[in-house]
C-alpha positions, 0 to 999 in steps of 0.5 A: 169148690167141686161145684164150680169146677164142673161149671167153670164159666167159659168166658167173661160174657157168661153168668150162672143162673139158679133155678129153684125146683118147685116144692112145698114150704118145708120140703128140702131145697133143690137148686139147679145151676146152669151157665147162660150167655149174658149179652146186655142186648139179649139177656136171658130171662131171670129174676135177681135176688136182693137180700142180707146174707146174714151169719155164716154160722149154723148154715142150712144144707141145700141140694145143688144139681148140675148136669153131672153132679148132685152136691150138698151145699151149705148156705146161710139161714137167711138165704135158705129162708128166702129160697123157701119163701120164693119157691113156687109150689108147682113151677120152677123159678129162675133167679140170679143169686150172688152167693150161689151163682158166683164162686166166692173162693175164686178172686178172679171170677169174683172180681169180674162178676162183681164188675157186671153186677150192676148190669145183672140187676139192671137187666133182670126181669124183676128184682126181688128184695127179700126182707125176711120172714113174717114177724113183729106184725110185719104183714100189717106194717106192709099193708100200712106202707101200701096205704101211706103211699096211696095217700101222698105224692113225693116231689123228689126234687125238693123233698116235699109232699102233696096229697095224692090224687083221690086221697082219702086222708090228705093229712098224709100229703101235708108235710106240716101235719102229724102222721095219723098213725096208731101205735100198732101202725108205728110199731109194725113199720118200725120193726120192718125198717129194722130189718138188716136188708136196709143196712146193706151197701150192696142193696143200693145198686141192686134196687136202684138199678132194677126195673120198675117191676122190682118188689119188696117182699116180707114174709109172703107180702110184697109191694113194689119198691117204687111205691114202698120208697114213696111211703118211706119218703112220706114217713121221713118228712112228716112228724110221727105221733107220740107212741111207744116206738115213735122216737126209735122210728124217727131215729131209724128214718134218719139213719136210712136218710141216704137210702130214702133220698138217694138219687138214681145217679150219685157222685163220688163225693156223695159216698159218705153222705149217701152211703155212710150208714150202709154196711159191707164186710169188705172195705174195697166194696165202698167203691166197688158196690157204688161204681155202677151208680155213679154219674156219667164220667165218674164210673171210669174214675173207679178201678174195676173190681180187683180184690187183690189190691188194698182198699187204701190204694184203691181209694187213693187211685179214685181221688187222683183220677177225680182230681185229674178229670175235674176242676173241683176239690169237692172230694176233699170234703169226704176226708176226716183226719185219722192220726193212725192212718198210713195214707195221705190225709187228703185221701178219704177213708171210706171204710170208716163210718162217718160219725157226724152229719155231712155238711154237703146239704148246707148252702156253702160256697166258701170259694165262690164259683172258682175251680180248684188250682192244684197239682201233685208235685211228688207222690202222696203230696197234693198242693192246693191254692187257697187262703189261710183265714184264721186260727182255732183258739178254743174248742168245746166238744158237742155230744152226739145228738142223733137221738136227742129230744127237743129239750136236750138239743136246747140244753146243748145250745144253752151250754154253748151260749153260756160258756162265752167269755162275755156271757154277762153281756146281751148279744147284739143282733149281728151276734144273734145271727152269727150263732143262729146260722152257726149252730145249724151250719147255715141251714136257715130257710132264707138259704134253701128255696122250697124247704119247709124243714128249715127255720126262719132267721127270726125264729132261729135268733129268738132261740139263741136269745133264749139260750144265751139267757139260760131260759128254761125250756118251754114245751109250748114254745117249742111245739112240734112243727113250730119254727123254733122246734125246726131250729132245734131239729136242724141243730142236730147237724152239729152233733159230734163236732166241736164248737170253735172260737177263732183268733179273729173272734169268728165262731164255727163248727169243726171236726172232733179231730181239730185242735187249737192252732189249726188253720181255717182255710178256704181252698179254691174249688172247695165249697166248705172251709177246711181245717189244715194243721201245719207240720214241722216240715212246712207241709200240712195235714188235712183235718176236715171240713167245717162251718165258720161264720163269715167264711162260707159265702166266698168272703175270703176271696171276693169280700161280702155279698151285696147287702141285697143279695143272699146265697141260696140253694135253688132249683134251677130246672128238672135236670140239674135240680138244686144249684147254688145261686143268689137271691136278690131281695130287691127284685125277688129274682134268683140268678146263678152268677156270683155278682162279685165276679165282676171285680175280675176285670181281666177275666172273660166271663162269657164262656162261664155265663153260657155254662151257667145257663145249662148248669148253675153248679158250673165253675170258673177257672181263674189263675190265682194271680188274678185274685192276688191282684185284688189283694187276696193273700193266695198261697199254696198248701202242700197236703200230705 
C-alpha cells in the first residue's frame, strides 16, 4: 500500500503511532501516522486501542496524513466509530491501533509486529477497550457494573466472594444469595456482555497485559477494567433473579467464563479451556495470540509468529516442544479426535472450537503423581507408557446442556439412570456414589476445598436415587442454591459427551467420538483417563479424555487410596494456588504426597518431597519397570 511505502519501518525496533487529530463527533476523521523508536526500557508515550474489527464490508473513509502524503483510507465501521468516540475536541490523541499501525498486507512485517504486540499493550500508558456506541441502555448497564464492583470483593484464588469494605448491600458479596437486580439492570448488563469485543481472542493479551490504568469504554461511559472484571466475577458466581433476560445472561456468563477467570499467566494446556470460546479469523492466532500470556518457560515453546506456515504444522511444533521440555502428557488432554484430520491424533486442533466442557477443573489424578514416559520413535508417532484398563461396551449420547434448565438437567439424569440393564433393581450405596460422581465428573464438594458451588456427596446421591426411580421433578426440592440444585448445575459438564458402560461394569463420561471397542487407558503423566482406538497396524488413535469411575485417582497404577484418605483440590499457597492433594478424614490434615507412593520401595522420594513443599503439582519420574514390579501391566502405546 502506498501509505506504508512512505512509512516503511527502518528496523525491527520501531513501531508506527497514530495521532488522532482533534475535532467534533461528526467531523471527518484525520489521523497522522509517524514512526517511533520502540525500546521497552524507554517506550514512547501512547495509548493502545483494543476493539473488535467488525465487518470489512461498507467501510468508512478517513484521512491519513504522513510527512509527505495525505491519503484517503478505508477502515471498518467499528474502527471509525471508535475513533469518533476517542477523538478529543481540542487536543490530539496519540494511540497505537493495529489496523492502522501495521501493514496488514506485508506478511513479514505483520509477523514481527504481532510478535511484539504483547509488549506494545504492556508498555502503553493506558489501554482503552472500546465496546461500541451507546445502545440498549448501555450507560445504565455500565453504571450498574460500577455499583456491583463497589459492593463485593473477589477472592480470585478460589472463585469466592465477600462483601466489600463499607458495602451498602452485603447481598452482592454473599455467594449464596440471589443478586438484588431489577429487570432493567439485568437486561442492560446482558446487552453489554453481548458486545463482540468480549468474544475476540486477541483482546485477551491486550487487556490482561495492560497496566492498571486500562479502561472499558462503552459509548462515552468508561470504568477501569480491574473493577469491571470484579463485577463480572460477582455476576458469574451469584444467582441471577428471574427476569426476562436472566437465563440468557447466565448462559452468556458461562460462555465468558474463560475471560472472567483467566489467570494473568496461563499454560499451553489451557488453550481450549480458557480461550476456547474466543474467536479469531486466522487459526495460527490460536497460538500467536496467547503466546505473550504463557507462563515462564512455555512462551519459547511456541514458534515466533510466521504467517507463511500452516496452522497444523505450528500446532505440532508446539506439542513436540512441550513434550521435549516437560515430563507430563497433560497437553494431550487438549485433543479431540477428528476422523478427517491429516495431522497426528495426538496433536490438538486448537482451530476447532471445543463443543464440550473441559475436564481440567475436575479433581482428577488418574496417573497419581507420576511423570510421563514417552518418546518419538519416528516422525508423527508418539510412544507413551500406560495401562489398558477396560473397553467401552455401550454408549448413550448426552445432548448439549449449556442452556438447560433444572428440570431438563434432571430429565437427562433420569434418561441415563432408567436405561440401565438392571433398572428394576434399587441401586446399592456404592452404585449411587458411582453415578453421583460420574454425572458431574468428580465435581463433588469433598473433592474441591473451599468451593461452595459443588454439591455434597449425600445430596448428589439423593438426586441419583430420585432419578433412578423416575420420580417427578420437584421445584421445591431443587430450589435455587440448594445442594440438590447444585448437583444439577454441576451436571452441565457432561453435556455433549457420551455416557459409557464398560466391559468391567464401570461407568464413565467419554467423548462423542468414542465408539464401542475403544480402550480406556491410564497414561503415565496424564491426569485423566484417555480413550485410545487400536488400529490394524498395531498403533492407536487418541480419541480424547474422559471420566471413568474407579480410574480417576491413580487406582490403575497404585490401587485404591486408603479408606481415610480422599483426593482433593486444595489451595497450597498464594503463589501455587490450587494443587491436587490428599485429605485425611481422621486427622483433618491436607498433604500433597500420594500415600501410596511408599509402595515403591526402590525409589528415593526425598528429592520429590522437597519439590512438593514448593509446588504440590510436582511430578515424580519413575521407570515403568518399577510399576511392573508391583504387578502393574504397563505397556507402550504408539499413537499416530
